[in-house]
C-alpha positions in Angstrom: 99.0 77.9 124.0 99.5 81.5 122.8 99.3 81.8 119.0 102.0 84.4 118.0 105.7 84.3 118.6 105.4 87.5 120.5 102.7 86.0 122.8 104.7 82.8 123.3 107.8 84.8 124.1 105.9 86.7 126.8 104.6 83.4 128.2 108.1 81.9 128.4 109.6 85.0 130.0 106.9 85.1 132.7 107.9 81.6 133.8 111.6 82.5 134.5 112.1 82.2 138.2 113.9 84.4 140.7 117.7 83.9 140.9 117.8 82.3 137.4 118.7 83.6 134.0 117.9 82.6 130.4 119.6 83.5 127.1 117.9 85.3 124.3 118.3 82.2 122.1 116.9 79.9 124.8 113.8 82.0 125.0 113.5 82.1 121.2 113.7 78.3 121.0 111.2 77.8 123.8 108.8 80.2 122.0 109.1 78.1 118.8 111.8 79.8 116.7 115.4 79.1 117.7 116.6 81.7 115.1 114.6 84.6 116.5 116.8 85.9 119.4 116.5 89.4 118.0 112.7 89.1 118.1 113.1 88.3 121.8 115.0 91.6 122.2 112.2 93.4 120.4 109.6 91.8 122.7 111.6 92.8 125.8 111.9 96.4 124.5 108.2 96.8 123.7 106.4 94.7 126.4 108.6 94.5 129.5 106.9 97.3 131.4 103.3 96.6 130.2 103.5 92.8 130.8 105.8 93.1 133.9 108.4 90.9 132.4 111.5 89.9 134.3 113.7 91.5 131.6 116.7 91.6 133.8 116.9 87.7 133.8 117.7 87.6 130.1 121.4 87.5 129.1 123.5 86.6 126.1 124.8 83.1 125.3 128.2 83.9 126.8 126.6 84.4 130.2 126.9 88.2 130.1 124.7 91.2 130.2 124.3 92.6 126.7 123.4 96.1 127.8 126.2 98.6 127.8 127.5 100.5 130.9 125.4 103.6 131.3 122.6 102.1 129.3 121.0 99.7 131.8 124.0 97.4 132.5 124.3 98.5 136.1 120.6 98.2 136.9 120.4 94.7 135.4 123.4 93.6 137.3 122.1 95.1 140.6 118.7 93.3 140.1 120.3 90.0 139.4 122.6 90.3 142.4 119.6 91.1 144.5 118.2 87.8 143.5 121.4 86.0 144.5 123.0 85.7 141.0 126.8 85.9 141.3 129.1 87.4 138.7 132.5 86.0 137.9 135.5 87.4 136.1 134.6 89.8 133.4 131.0 90.0 134.5 130.2 86.5 133.5 127.4 84.4 135.0 127.9 80.7 135.4 125.2 79.3 133.2 125.6 75.8 134.6 124.6 77.1 138.0 122.1 79.9 137.2 120.5 79.0 133.8 116.8 78.4 134.2 115.6 75.0 133.0 111.9 74.7 133.0 110.2 71.7 134.4 108.4 69.5 132.0 104.7 70.1 132.0 102.6 67.0 132.4 
């Protein structure tokens, strides 16, 4: 298992499947620190390109894209739609339908 929170966050993000989304807090909890959602943002900002992370699959706990229009919102929405994720009223994603729940490892 990776040793640092940063490394564990990258490992979690790489497991998120096409057509699914995760929240920043969910990733933080799975990486070992449920209070470190902001650290997940930092990891996405610094490592997405280098590690080829599916950054577009990470959304906020309200089921919405956190990026602002003109600052990546449109690209993230387009990438998610391309994977089959549907947006409801106000740009909300149905977490019951699209939230990634990893399989238990044996």
